[in-house]
VOPAGU-2260 file (C-alpha; in pm, 1 decimal, decimal comma):
REM VOPAGU-2260
SITE   aa  ch    i         X         Y         Z
SITE  MET   A    0    2565,6   -6494,6    1650,1
SITE  ILE   A    1    2729,7   -6255,9    1400,7
SITE  HIS   A    2    3022,4   -6420,9    1220,9
SITE  ILE   A    3    3295,9   -6170,1    1134,5
SITE  GLY   A    4    3619,3   -6192,8     940,6
SITE  GLN   A    5    3896,3   -5934,8     975,1
SITE  ILE   A    6    4150,0   -5822,2     716,5
SITE  GLY   A    7    4458,1   -5655,8     865,1
SITE  VAL   A    8    4584,6   -5700,2    1221,6
SITE  GLY   A    9    4856,1   -5437,3    1233,9
SITE  TYR   A   10    4902,9   -5129,8    1452,5
SITE  TRP   A   11    4531,2   -5041,8    1471,1
SITE  GLY   A   12    4383,0   -5369,3    1354,7
SITE  LYS   A   13    4496,3   -5548,5    1670,5
SITE  ASN   A   14    4278,4   -5310,0    1875,3
SITE  LEU   A   15    3978,0   -5390,4    1659,8
SITE  LEU   A   16    4044,9   -5761,4    1700,1
SITE  ARG   A   17    4082,5   -5731,3    2078,2
SITE  ASN   A   18    3737,9   -5577,1    2104,5
SITE  LEU   A   19    3570,6   -5814,3    1860,0
SITE  LEU   A   20    3702,0   -6120,0    2043,5
SITE  SER   A   21    3544,9   -6004,7    2370,3
SITE  MET   A   22    3203,2   -5900,2    2238,3
SITE  ASP   A   23    2889,1   -6097,9    2315,7
SITE  GLY   A   24    2703,3   -6221,6    2010,9
SITE  VAL   A   25    3012,0   -6197,7    1789,1
SITE  ARG   A   26    3235,7   -6473,6    1663,6
SITE  VAL   A   27    3556,5   -6391,9    1476,7
SITE  SER   A   28    3574,9   -6684,6    1235,6
SITE  SER   A   29    3859,1   -6581,2    1003,9
SITE  ILE   A   30    4155,9   -6346,7    1007,6
SITE  CYS   A   31    4360,4   -6237,5     707,0
SITE  ASP   A   32    4697,7   -6064,5     715,6
SITE  ALA   A   33    4972,5   -6040,0     455,3
SITE  ASP   A   34    5249,5   -6059,1     716,4
SITE  PRO   A   35    5351,8   -6422,5     787,4
SITE  SER   A   36    5497,9   -6326,2    1124,8
SITE  THR   A   37    5163,1   -6179,8    1233,4
SITE  LEU   A   38    4980,3   -6498,1    1135,1
SITE  HIS   A   39    5241,1   -6707,9    1316,4
SITE  ARG   A   40    5195,2   -6504,7    1634,1
SITE  LEU   A   41    4818,4   -6528,1    1614,4
SITE  SER   A   42    4831,9   -6903,1    1555,8
SITE  LYS   A   43    4979,8   -6943,7    1904,3
SITE  GLU   A   44    4697,9   -6744,0    2063,7
SITE  LEU   A   45    4386,7   -6818,0    1855,7
SITE  HIS   A   46    4350,0   -7189,7    1796,6
SITE  GLU   A   47    3990,4   -7198,3    1668,1
SITE  ILE   A   48    4011,0   -6912,7    1416,5
SITE  LYS   A   49    4099,3   -6966,8    1051,8
SITE  LEU   A   50    4414,3   -6770,2     960,6
SITE  VAL   A   51    4482,7   -6688,4     595,3
SITE  SER   A   52    4701,6   -6458,8     387,5
SITE  ALA   A   53    4462,3   -6399,2      95,0
SITE  PRO   A   54    4148,8   -6182,8     134,4
SITE  GLU   A   55    3967,4   -6398,6    -121,7
SITE  GLU   A   56    3941,7   -6669,9     142,5
SITE  LEU   A   57    3711,3   -6440,7     341,2
SITE  PHE   A   58    3513,1   -6314,6      42,8
SITE  LYS   A   59    3411,1   -6668,2     -58,9
SITE  ASP   A   60    3331,6   -6780,8     296,1
SITE  ASP   A   61    2951,1   -6808,2     307,0
SITE  GLN   A   62    2960,2   -6839,2     685,5
SITE  LEU   A   63    3072,2   -6478,0     731,3
SITE  ASP   A   64    2811,8   -6208,0     784,8
SITE  ALA   A   65    3056,0   -5916,1     788,3
SITE  ILE   A   66    3416,8   -5821,6     721,6
SITE  VAL   A   67    3626,0   -5569,2     915,3
SITE  ILE   A   68    3899,6   -5398,6     711,1
SITE  ALA   A   69    4200,7   -5243,6     885,9
SITE  THR   A   70    4466,6   -5231,4     616,3
SITE  GLU   A   71    4663,5   -4948,0     457,6
SITE  SER   A   72    4449,7   -4663,0     326,4
SITE  GLN   A   73    4522,1   -4723,6     -39,6
SITE  THR   A   74    4362,0   -5070,5     -13,9
SITE  HIS   A   75    4040,4   -4967,8     164,3
SITE  ALA   A   76    3823,8   -4902,5    -140,2
SITE  SER   A   77    3917,8   -5213,9    -335,5
SITE  LEU   A   78    3883,2   -5447,6     -37,4
SITE  ALA   A   79    3553,2   -5293,1      67,2
SITE  GLN   A   80    3420,0   -5323,2    -287,8
SITE  ARG   A   81    3512,5   -5691,0    -312,7
SITE  ALA   A   82    3367,2   -5764,5      30,2
SITE  LEU   A   83    3039,1   -5592,8     -56,0
SITE  GLU   A   84    3015,9   -5768,0    -392,2
SITE  SER   A   85    3053,3   -6098,8    -207,2
SITE  GLY   A   86    2745,7   -6011,4      -1,6
SITE  LYS   A   87    2919,1   -5916,7     323,1
SITE  HIS   A   88    2847,7   -5618,6     546,5
SITE  VAL   A   89    3162,4   -5407,7     586,6
SITE  PHE   A   90    3335,1   -5203,7     853,4
SITE  VAL   A   91    3630,2   -5020,4     696,2
SITE  GLU   A   92    3876,2   -4797,7     874,5
SITE  LYS   A   93    3907,2   -4433,7     769,7
SITE  PRO   A   94    3940,0   -4302,1     510,2
SITE  LEU   A   95    3673,3   -4483,3     310,9
SITE  ALA   A   96    3870,2   -4426,8     -10,2
SITE  LEU   A   97    4134,5   -4198,8    -155,1
SITE  THR   A   98    3917,4   -4057,9    -435,5
SITE  SER   A   99    3555,4   -3954,4    -457,4
SITE  ILE   A  100    3517,2   -4176,0    -765,8
SITE  GLU   A  101    3599,0   -4481,7    -552,7
SITE  ALA   A  102    3370,8   -4361,8    -274,0
SITE  HIS   A  103    3082,1   -4302,4    -515,5
SITE  GLU   A  104    3122,5   -4654,6    -651,8
SITE  LEU   A  105    3105,3   -4797,8    -300,1
SITE  ARG   A  106    2789,0   -4599,1    -236,0
SITE  ASN   A  107    2634,0   -4740,8    -552,6
SITE  ILE   A  108    2715,5   -5096,4    -445,3
SITE  VAL   A  109    2571,9   -5038,7     -96,1
SITE  HIS   A  110    2245,3   -4912,7    -242,4
SITE  ARG   A  111    2229,7   -5191,3    -498,5
SITE  LYS   A  112    2307,3   -5472,1    -255,7
SITE  GLY   A  113    2123,7   -5335,2      48,0
SITE  LEU   A  114    2422,5   -5390,5     276,2
SITE  ILE   A  115    2577,4   -5204,6     569,3
SITE  LEU   A  116    2898,2   -5009,7     505,4
SITE  MET   A  117    3035,5   -4832,5     810,9
SITE  VAL   A  118    3347,1   -4613,9     814,8
SITE  GLY   A  119    3574,3   -4595,3    1120,1
SITE  HIS   A  120    3512,4   -4229,7    1208,6
SITE  ILE   A  121    3572,9   -4313,4    1572,1
SITE  LEU   A  122    3510,0   -3965,5    1715,8
SITE  GLU   A  123    3145,9   -3989,0    1610,1
SITE  TYR   A  124    3113,6   -4254,6    1882,7
SITE  HIS   A  125    3332,9   -4085,9    2144,2
SITE  PRO   A  126    3119,6   -3997,7    2451,8
SITE  ALA   A  127    3272,3   -3648,4    2484,9
SITE  TYR   A  128    3206,9   -3558,3    2121,7
SITE  GLU   A  129    2858,5   -3710,0    2136,3
SITE  TYR   A  130    2787,3   -3498,1    2443,8
SITE  VAL   A  131    2888,4   -3177,9    2264,5
SITE  GLU   A  132    2686,5   -3270,2    1957,3
SITE  GLU   A  133    2381,0   -3307,0    2182,3
SITE  LEU   A  134    2449,4   -2957,9    2321,7
SITE  ILE   A  135    2458,0   -2821,5    1967,2
SITE  VAL   A  136    2139,6   -3001,1    1863,8
SITE  ARG   A  137    1957,2   -2868,8    2171,1
SITE  GLY   A  138    2077,0   -2516,0    2093,3
SITE  GLU   A  139    2258,5   -2477,3    2424,7
SITE  ILE   A  140    2564,5   -2306,5    2274,7
SITE  GLY   A  141    2360,8   -2104,3    2027,2
SITE  ASP   A  142    2452,6   -2073,7    1662,9
SITE  VAL   A  143    2788,2   -2242,8    1591,9
SITE  TYR   A  144    3013,9   -1979,3    1437,0
SITE  TYR   A  145    3332,9   -2177,9    1383,2
SITE  LEU   A  146    3553,2   -2449,4    1528,9
SITE  TYR   A  147    3920,7   -2532,5    1529,4
SITE  SER   A  148    4113,1   -2845,0    1622,2
SITE  ARG   A  149    4466,3   -2965,7    1683,8
SITE  ARG   A  150    4560,0   -3329,4    1630,5
SITE  VAL   A  151    4937,1   -3343,7    1664,2
SITE  ASN   A  152    5204,9   -3571,4    1809,7
SITE  LEU   A  153    5552,9   -3708,8    1738,5
SITE  GLY   A  154    5511,0   -4019,1    1514,8
SITE  ILE   A  155    5382,4   -4261,4    1392,6
SITE  PHE   A  156    5538,2   -4170,8    1056,2
SITE  ARG   A  157    5362,5   -4304,5     746,8
SITE  GLU   A  158    5535,1   -4409,0     427,1
SITE  LYS   A  159    5242,7   -4401,3     184,2
SITE  GLU   A  160    4998,5   -4142,3     321,4
SITE  ASN   A  161    5050,6   -3791,1     451,1
SITE  ALA   A  162    4930,5   -3640,2     777,7
SITE  LEU   A  163    4628,8   -3499,2     597,7
SITE  TRP   A  164    4486,6   -3840,5     505,2
SITE  SER   A  165    4612,3   -4013,7     819,0
SITE  LEU   A  166    4489,1   -3772,1    1086,9
SITE  ALA   A  167    4241,4   -3521,9     942,0
SITE  PRO   A  168    3951,7   -3764,3     870,4
SITE  HIS   A  169    3875,7   -3770,4    1243,8
SITE  ASP   A  170    3824,2   -3395,9    1279,5
SITE  VAL   A  171    3666,7   -3348,0     937,1
SITE  SER   A  172    3396,6   -3600,4    1025,4
SITE  VAL   A  173    3326,8   -3416,4    1352,3
SITE  ALA   A  174    3322,6   -3075,6    1182,4
SITE  LEU   A  175    3054,5   -3204,7     946,4
SITE  ARG   A  176    2841,9   -3318,1    1242,1
SITE  PHE   A  177    2892,7   -3001,5    1449,5
SITE  ILE   A  178    2847,6   -2746,2    1170,9
SITE  LYS   A  179    2510,6   -2824,2    1020,6
SITE  GLU   A  180    2584,8   -2654,3     688,9
SITE  LYS   A  181    2709,5   -2763,7     349,0
SITE  PRO   A  182    3089,5   -2746,3     302,7
SITE  VAL   A  183    3166,2   -2548,7     -13,0
SITE  ALA   A  184    3542,9   -2492,4     -30,9
SITE  VAL   A  185    3868,3   -2588,8     138,7
SITE  SER   A  186    4221,6   -2454,6     140,4
SITE  ALA   A  187    4522,7   -2643,2     273,2
SITE  THR   A  188    4891,6   -2583,8     321,1
SITE  GLY   A  189    5153,8   -2826,4     440,3
SITE  ARG   A  190    5517,5   -2928,7     424,3
SITE  SER   A  191    5723,2   -3245,4     384,4
SITE  TYR   A  192    6025,0   -3258,3     615,0
SITE  LEU   A  193    6098,9   -3627,0     670,9
SITE  ARG   A  194    6005,1   -3777,9     335,1
SITE  ASP   A  195    5973,0   -3601,4       1,6
SITE  GLY   A  196    5614,3   -3569,8    -112,4
SITE  ILE   A  197    5458,7   -3689,4     215,3
SITE  GLU   A  198    5343,7   -3391,2     421,8
SITE  ASP   A  199    5421,7   -3427,4     792,8
SITE  VAL   A  200    5216,5   -3121,1     884,9
SITE  ALA   A  201    4905,9   -2966,5     729,4
SITE  PHE   A  202    4664,4   -2683,8     802,7
SITE  LEU   A  203    4312,6   -2700,9     658,1
SITE  GLU   A  204    4044,0   -2436,5     645,9
SITE  ILE   A  205    3697,7   -2556,1     545,7
SITE  GLU   A  206    3440,6   -2299,4     437,1
SITE  PHE   A  207    3074,7   -2380,8     495,9
SITE  GLU   A  208    2761,4   -2207,9     379,0
SITE  HIS   A  209    2630,8   -1913,3     586,0
SITE  ASN   A  210    2977,7   -1792,6     684,3
SITE  LYS   A  211    3073,3   -2095,0     899,3
SITE  MET   A  212    3427,3   -2228,4     905,5
SITE  ALA   A  213    3652,2   -2498,2    1051,8
SITE  HIS   A  214    4030,6   -2476,9    1092,5
SITE  LEU   A  215    4225,0   -2801,5    1141,2
SITE  HIS   A  216    4591,1   -2852,8    1230,7
SITE  VAL   A  217    4734,3   -3203,8    1190,7
SITE  SER   A  218    5091,8   -3322,2    1229,7
SITE  TRP   A  219    5301,5   -3618,1    1339,4
SITE  LEU   A  220    5609,1   -3394,1    1372,8
SITE  ASP   A  221    5532,2   -3203,0    1691,3
SITE  PRO   A  222    5675,2   -3213,7    2046,8
SITE  HIS   A  223    5328,0   -3232,6    2203,6
SITE  LYS   A  224    5052,3   -3489,9    2185,5
SITE  ILE   A  225    4735,0   -3283,4    2154,0
SITE  ARG   A  226    4382,5   -3399,7    2074,7
SITE  GLN   A  227    4173,2   -3088,7    2118,6
SITE  MET   A  228    3877,8   -2913,6    1955,6
SITE  THR   A  229    3721,9   -2575,7    2036,6
SITE  VAL   A  230    3368,2   -2491,4    1927,0
SITE  VAL   A  231    3262,0   -2126,3    1935,2
SITE  GLY   A  232    2890,7   -2055,0    1949,8
SITE  SER   A  233    2682,9   -1740,6    1976,9
SITE  THR   A  234    2600,8   -1798,8    2345,6
SITE  LYS   A  235    2861,6   -2045,5    2475,2
SITE  MET   A  236    3196,1   -2195,3    2383,7
SITE  VAL   A  237    3311,9   -2553,5    2434,4
SITE  VAL   A  238    3654,7   -2715,9    2452,1
SITE  ILE   A  239    3699,6   -3091,3    2409,0
SITE  ASP   A  240    4038,3   -3218,2    2530,2
SITE  ASP   A  241    4075,3   -3591,4    2479,1
SITE  MET   A  242    4413,4   -3596,3    2655,0
SITE  GLU   A  243    4240,2   -3514,8    2983,6
SITE  SER   A  244    4182,6   -3830,8    3184,7
SITE  ALA   A  245    3841,5   -3728,3    3320,0
SITE  GLU   A  246    3745,5   -3366,0    3252,4
SITE  LYS   A  247    3729,5   -3396,6    2875,4
SITE  VAL   A  248    3468,3   -3123,7    2814,1
SITE  ARG   A  249    3459,0   -2766,7    2943,7
SITE  ILE   A  250    3166,1   -2540,2    2866,0
SITE  TYR   A  251    3237,8   -2166,6    2887,1
SITE  ASP   A  252    2939,8   -1938,4    2941,3
SITE  LYS   A  253    3111,1   -1664,3    2746,6
SITE  GLY   A  254    2999,0   -1453,5    2454,9
SITE  VAL   A  255    2939,3   -1109,4    2315,0
SITE  ASN   A  256    2625,9    -905,8    2383,5
SITE  GLY   A  257    2505,0    -626,3    2160,8
SITE  PRO   A  258    2421,3    -553,5    1796,9
SITE  LYS   A  259    2651,8    -651,9    1512,6
SITE  THR   A  260    2645,5    -292,3    1391,3
SITE  TYR   A  261    2609,6      22,1    1600,0
SITE  GLU   A  262    2637,2     398,3    1557,6
SITE  THR   A  263    2694,8     530,9    1907,2
SITE  TYR   A  264    2919,9     439,4    2196,7
SITE  GLY   A  265    2619,1     334,8    2403,4
SITE  GLU   A  266    2532,4      68,3    2150,2
SITE  ALA   A  267    2875,6     -93,7    2162,3
SITE  MET   A  268    2912,1    -467,7    2210,9
SITE  SER   A  269    3002,5    -599,6    2554,0
SITE  ILE   A  270    3187,8    -913,3    2659,1
SITE  ARG   A  271    2996,1   -1157,9    2878,1
SITE  ASN   A  272    3200,3   -1374,8    3115,8
SITE  GLY   A  273    3007,8   -1647,1    3296,4
SITE  ASP   A  274    3079,6   -1975,3    3469,5
SITE  VAL   A  275    3284,5   -2265,6    3339,9
SITE  HIS   A  276    3092,9   -2592,8    3358,1
SITE  ILE   A  277    3270,6   -2929,8    3355,5
SITE  PRO   A  278    3003,9   -3196,2    3299,1
SITE  TYR   A  279    3032,3   -3554,0    3416,6
SITE  ILE   A  280    3046,6   -3776,1    3109,3
SITE  PRO   A  281    3054,2   -4154,7    3164,1
SITE  MET   A  282    3341,0   -4284,0    2954,8
SITE  LYS   A  283    3378,5   -4608,7    2765,0
SITE  GLU   A  284    3637,3   -4700,5    2505,1
SITE  PRO   A  285    3521,1   -4524,8    2184,2
SITE  LEU   A  286    3643,0   -4811,9    1968,6
SITE  ARG   A  287    3428,5   -5054,8    2165,2
SITE  LEU   A  288    3125,0   -4828,4    2126,0
SITE  GLU   A  289    3195,8   -4796,3    1754,0
SITE  LEU   A  290    3212,8   -5171,6    1698,3
SITE  GLU   A  291    2904,4   -5236,1    1911,3
SITE  HIS   A  292    2721,1   -4987,1    1690,7
SITE  PHE   A  293    2836,2   -5174,8    1380,1
SITE  VAL   A  294    2716,6   -5507,5    1516,1
SITE  ARG   A  295    2376,1   -5360,2    1606,1
SITE  CYS   A  296    2342,8   -5222,9    1252,8
SITE  VAL   A  297    2425,6   -5563,7    1105,3
SITE  GLU   A  298    2167,2   -5725,3    1333,2
SITE  THR   A  299    1890,3   -5473,0    1269,5
SITE  GLY   A  300    1965,0   -5338,7     921,6
SITE  ALA   A  301    1979,4   -4982,0    1054,8
SITE  GLN   A  302    2217,6   -4738,6     887,8
SITE  PRO   A  303    2525,1   -4648,3    1098,3
SITE  LYS   A  304    2605,7   -4289,1    1191,4
SITE  SER   A  305    2930,5   -4305,6     995,5
SITE  ASN   A  306    2772,0   -4462,2     689,6
SITE  VAL   A  307    2884,0   -4451,5     328,7
SITE  GLU   A  308    2743,8   -4098,5     288,5
SITE  SER   A  309    2954,6   -3978,5     580,9
SITE  GLY   A  310    3261,6   -4149,9     437,6
SITE  LEU   A  311    3202,2   -3994,9      95,8
SITE  ALA   A  312    3161,6   -3645,4     243,0
SITE  VAL   A  313    3494,7   -3672,3     425,1
SITE  VAL   A  314    3673,8   -3805,1     115,9
SITE  LYS   A  315    3542,1   -3517,2     -97,6
SITE  ILE   A  316    3683,3   -3262,7     148,0
SITE  LEU   A  317    4021,9   -3435,1     173,2
SITE  GLU   A  318    4037,8   -3473,7    -203,6
SITE  ALA   A  319    3981,8   -3100,3    -249,1
SITE  ALA   A  320    4236,0   -3031,6      28,7
SITE  SER   A  321    4492,3   -3243,1    -156,7
SITE  ARG   A  322    4441,4   -3034,0    -469,6
SITE  SER   A  323    4485,6   -2721,0    -259,4
SITE  LEU   A  324    4809,3   -2856,7    -109,8
SITE  LYS   A  325    4953,8   -2895,7    -459,0
SITE  GLU   A  326    4848,4   -2538,2    -541,2
SITE  HIS   A  327    5010,1   -2392,3    -226,8
SITE  GLY   A  328    4686,7   -2321,4     -43,1
SITE  LYS   A  329    4465,1   -2207,4    -329,2
SITE  PRO   A  330    4098,3   -2249,2    -223,8
SITE  MET   A  331    3933,0   -2543,2    -396,6
SITE  GLU   A  332    3564,7   -2602,6    -448,1
SITE  ILE   A  333    3429,5   -2916,4    -283,3
SITE  LEU   A  334    3266,6   -3100,5    -570,9
């Protein structure tokens, strides 16, 4: 039995708790939340779980094997650090931290203590995205040229983090898995319409080695709810649409035949249009899959897919993107 404590049971934290409570081999022993009304509500539903308002109560609890953190982004790094220092494995929602300095420190603690630190990059556990990553690994879409994504909707509006830090970690983490090259630079533009200094919309362009690129559009001020990514390869193209109830992946057997350079009309490139394949992908709640993966890692000591290195890589890109935002889209090196 893995004993888990959770810090934060708000908008997203309640979904984490719902899954943890129903998982075999897991016992939620303690819950911490700063909101008295949340604790009061939970006290009526969960009679055998310790409810506290101070995270320290969980850190000093020797019964706990792991702590799940689902608080506001600016608290992630400090809470994760204290949990790790207390000897607990940690699952922390994205982003891992708000600076690469904080993320590096967490990596140092993980290596020193030999603990599991998993970041909530949920799309890395989404069956549709896993399916496409397998296609890429097997070479079925050829060489990945570029990808672009749209993650937009109307609300939920944040007061302390912009759309870049709230929404982009999902697609940045996927871009790093799909484009198997080192990211070298990023440029970002955005605007604040509802609150000064908090961008409601942002556009990111990530440059990778060997001429690869990713373009991301994130916003919570948009009339549509779109969760879509397009991956363009040398032989096939793939669209992932998470708003589709069943047909979440479409594979287009489309491409361009011919040399990249030519001198005569007869050597010109030609467009190839083939079939569209919609694969059957068994679906399960990605959050459930993510948490099951975390529990297995705690049990076995294996490193999670979205480990501290993955979290650090995403933070470094978003940190550079934030500098670019302040410089009106000036490309910034990813340090």
